[in-house]
KOLBA-223891 format. One record per atom (N, C-alpha, C): x, y, z negated. Coordinates in steps of 0.1 Angstrom, whole numbers, plus 5000, padded with zeros to 4 digits. Last residue first. Layout:
XYZ...
//
This chain:
513550275105514850375104515850275093511050145101512150095109513550165108509250375092509750275087510750155090509050605105510350595100510350465092506450585115507550625126509250575121505250545090504850465104506250465114505350775079505950665070505850575084504050955095505350975094506150855088501550875092502450875106503750865105501050955066500950825071501750795082501551255069502551165061502651015062499351295086500651315089501651235082497251225068497551135077498751155084497551445049497651325044497951215055497251675066498351645060498651475056494451625075495751635087496851585077492051655061492951535059493951535067490451805072490751815060491651745054489951925102490851825098491251815082488152065129488652095111489051955110488652265161488452135152488652185137488852505173488252425179487752285171488552845167488952725159488152625166487753085176488853005187489252855178486053185163485053125173486053035181485653235131486853245139486153155150483453185112483553315117484753345126483552925104482352975117482353115117486252895094485952825107484452905114485952945065486353035074485953025087485152735051484552815049484752945059486852525061485652495066484952665062489252595051489052585065487552585068490452635024489352735028489052725043492352395022490952415010489652495019493052285053493452345041492052355032492852325090493052225079492852305065492052345123492252425110492152305102493452375153493052265145492952325132493052395186493452465176492952375166494352375219493752295209494152355195494452605249494952545237493852465225492752725262493452605269494052525256491652935252490752825257491452715258493753135256493153055241492352965242495653065279494453135277494353065262499653025277497952975279497153075278501953075271501853075286500453005287502653125244502952995246502252995262501753405243503353375242503653215244498853375244499853415258501353385256498753225220498053135231499053265245499053475202499953325204499753265215496953605211498253685209499453565212494853465201495053515216496453545219495253445175495153295184495353375197495053685163496053605163496153495172492053705165493153785173494453745174491053495150490953495164491953605171492153605128492553485132492253475150490353825125492253845124492853695129487953785126488553845134489953845138488053615099487553545112488153645123488753815082489553715082489453625096486153955085487554035086488853935090484153795077484153845092485753895094485053745051484853625062484953695076486153985036486753865037486453805047483854165044485454185048486154085047481754035032481854075048483354085053482554045007481953935014482353935028482354355005483354255004483354095009479954405008480754455022482054395017478254264990478054195005479454275012479154414969479554244970479354204984478354664973479754644970479954474972475854664998476254654988477954644982475554615023474554715020475054725003477854585050477454535040476554645033477454475084477654605077477054565059477454215091478654245089478854385079474654035073475254115083476754155081474953855051473653815060474253885072477553675040476553785042475653755052477453335025477853435036476953575033478453184997477253185005477753335013481353174988480753044993479253065000482553394978482353384992481853254996482253534948481953394955481653444968484553814932483053754940483253604944484954044908485553934916484353844924484454404923484354274910485054124917485854694919485554584930485754494919486654924903485354894906485054764914489554944902488954954892487154924895492154694918490654814921490254844907493654484913494154604916493154754920491954264909492954324898493654464903490154254932489654254918490654314908492254254952490954334953490354354939493754024946494554164946493154274947491953794948492653814937493153994935491653804976490653824965490953864952493853734986493353864991492453934978494453484973495453594971494853734974492153334988492153364972493553464969493253375014492053445011492153454995496753435017495653365018494453425013498753635042498453615029497053525027500453465068499953565062499153535047502853365091502153335077501853485073503453185123503053315113502453265102505653005139504453055137504353185129507552735158507552855146505952875145507652505178507952655180507952755169508552195180507752325169508352435171507651995205508652065198508052175190506251765219506251805202507551865200505251855244506551745242506651745226503452015240503151875246504151785241504452215209504252195224503852045226503052415182503652305186503552235204502852615156502652605174503552475176501052745128502152625135501752625151500152965107499952915121501152835126499052955074500052965084499352945095497853145045497353115058498353105070498853045012499253145025498553065037497252855001497652984992498253085002495852725027496352725018496452835008494752665057494452765050494752695035496652625086496552585073496252695063496252565119496052685111495852595096498052475145497352415135497452555124497852475183498352525172497252505157499152305212498252345201498852405189499752125243500352225232499152265224499451785232499151855242499452005232498651555218499551545227499651645237496951465194496051525210497251535220497751305175496251325178496051345194500551405170499951265176498451235180500151685169500851655179500251445181499051655142498351735151498851665164501051535125499651465128498851525138503251735131503551585136502251515136502351925120502451945138502651825140501851865095501051885099501051905114504651835087503951725084502651755095505652095090505852005100504951885099504152215069503852275083504452175093505252105048503952065049503352095064507852155045507652065048506352025051508552505057507752415050507652295056511552595073510052555075509752465064514452655069513452685059511952665060515952445083515452435068514652515061515952605108515152485106514752465090516052905120516852845106515552695103514952935143516152995140516952905128513252655156513252805150514652835146512652435167513252545175513352655170512452095162512552225152513052335161511051825174511951895177511852045171510051525156510051635160511351745162511751295149510351275150509551405156514251325138514051225154512551225155514351485120514851545131514551485142513251485095512251465107512751505120514851525074514551375076513751345087515451805081516651705081515951585085512851915074513351915084514551835090511551635048512251775052512551775065509851445026510051505041510851625039511351155011510751325005510851405021510250865006510750965015510251085012511450644976510350724981511150814994513350324984513150464978511850574983511550024993512650154996512150254988509249914983510149834996511549924995508549924946508849984962509649904970508149814924507349754936507349814946510049964908509749814905509249764919509250234908510750164919510450024918507150374894506950284908508150194913508550464872506950414872506950324881510750614876510450564864509450444865510650714904511950634898511650554885508350834904508350734912509250674906509251044885508150964882508450844890511251214902511751104885510351024881509951284920510851204924511351104911508251474905507851374915508751244916510051654897509551584884508551454893510851774920511751694909511151604901508651894929509151774935510151694928508252084909507351974908507951854918510152224917510152184901509252074903509752324944510952224936510952164926506952324962507452344951508652264945506552214986506952344988507152384975506751874997506651964989507152094993505751555006505851665012505751765003506551195004506151314998506851425002505650875001506050965012505551105005506150524993505650654990506350754996505350154992505950294998505350414993503650014977505149964982505950094987501349974953502150074959503750024963500949754935500249734948500949824957501349874909502249764914501949714928499050014901500150114906501250004915495849874913496949874902498149934910492949994918494150004924495149984912490250104912490449944910491849934916489450354910488850314921489550144923490450424882489250444885488650374901493250374887492250274877490950274879494050594897494450454905493150364899493850764878493050784889492850654899495350694859493950684854493350714868498050694872497450574865496050564862498150984874497850904884497450744883498351044845497251114854496851014862500950924837499550904831498550934839502651034862502350904858501050854850502751314849502351274864501951124864503751284825502251344826501951324839506151184831505651134822503951174826507351414845507151314850506351184844505351714837506451614835506151484841503952034848503951874846505151804845504852304853505352224840505052084835503152334876504952354877505552304862500752184887501152274874502352254874498552224911499752184911500352274897495352054905495752184906497552124906494451774931494451844917495551974916492551584950493151744949492951754936492951254964492751344951493251504953491550964977492551094977491951154967491750604992491250724980492150834982491850485011491350405001491050524993492450505046492550615035491650535023494150265064493050285059492950375045496450145069496250275076494950325075496949955052496649915066496050035073495750185028496050035027495749995044497050485011496350395024496850255022495850734988496550584993495750515001496751054983496150974988496850824990496851424973497451274974496451164978497651734970496751664972497451514978497952004944498751864950497851784954497752354948497252234946497952144952499452584947498352584943497752454940501652514967501652594958500752604945501652154971501552284975501552374965502551854977502751924966502552044974501051544989501651694993501651784982501851214990501851334981502051454988500850844995501650984998500551104991501350554993500950644985501550784992500650225007501450355010500550475000500749885000500149994999501050145000
//
């Protein structure tokens, strides 16, 4: 059984695969102070809830953008999973993926592991020029060619960051829930104006960026496959007409695909 872990700044998303089938997945807060023992205790309980024994896990693949948590996870795997593992956990990086994807940016080591995982997962599915938009703590656009070359992308503040900034840096703007949409673009109250600004504003920004990105990739935006993933993808996609598909499990499947690609190395 394969255990995959995607450690993000806000959340850690993990999953268990048996013969390519996702048996269970979890989304937990990324607590930077959590120790290896605490991680083992938490996941032992989660595995038990779906009837899985940790000794059934034979391979682990980890992607991380949080170095302290990455170290805790590696230590956890060494202490609590090593007896059943076929080989040590694979920690994904630009260096470890050089055979699977061509990284054409100026400093390959700077690109987040999750962005490369998403690129490989999307390319494996479509085999065409594409853009992945990951709605996480930051919103990232990642550009990939039909021959699986990673061109780079853009990074902008995530929706939660923008909402927190509005509430904390202004005297009269409240914290709001954007799960219920505004009826109109022109808000008639402070709350509806803020909802419209976030939802319609981010949607328009995403569509505008995609048009510019498509031009630099020598395409019209209609010719590009555009995949959205991440916690806020479903919330924003109705406001961004150029998003063509949503895949909330893109990163987990990417880690599975990387395991399959590297299992014979």
